[in-house]
Steps between C-alpha positions, in 0.01 A plus 500: 500500500387652173346339197835542325715286730392177330576619145824411323759765417397458134136584584599798716729627221211484251270698730768763569580533129134559417469769769808693383368502144736244349375286213593146396787474254539427209241721333170325448540280808196491723658339805832540678757229422753353739864579447691217334821590686609233747462625857256774396188289451282732708585796274256606231570667167356853476497821305472819706623859481796396717607180328437217260597157627515302819304640797528340845427752776458219755870414465679774305576829676537677164131428432378534860666818626326751268164361618613505865624859475204637302254348748701596810514143626695461823710184538604384847656176625287329766629178653556264203283688250475837332203716587391750236250769582320803366219662692294224660609236249768249601652194332765261630724253319852360528567665164482881539415562134220244506359663816516842333317374190227338713465835677487685167205280400329566835549876453344485154210292636437764768511779240246325279265449797480873575 
């Protein structure tokens, strides 16, 4: 179990956004805001080179897959969960995108500890 398993999707999304260089939107904001769209409460509003608007890599494949591909994250079903791995880092969750984002954070932690 990693330190990220207890965080909400909203908190994971904020950490991922920061690491990919996204900034809070609108301009002048200092913290990420939740999406006001019903059913998308874990999404945050960002500005990045790729997009301006809702960002929810824990639940939206459009946001998650570029991160998964760029970081060569493997996704495999294992019993009733998805196991995501890269090198020695592994994360598991029933939601494959959430598992991949937890793993992305673990990868970045390992890189910063080198």
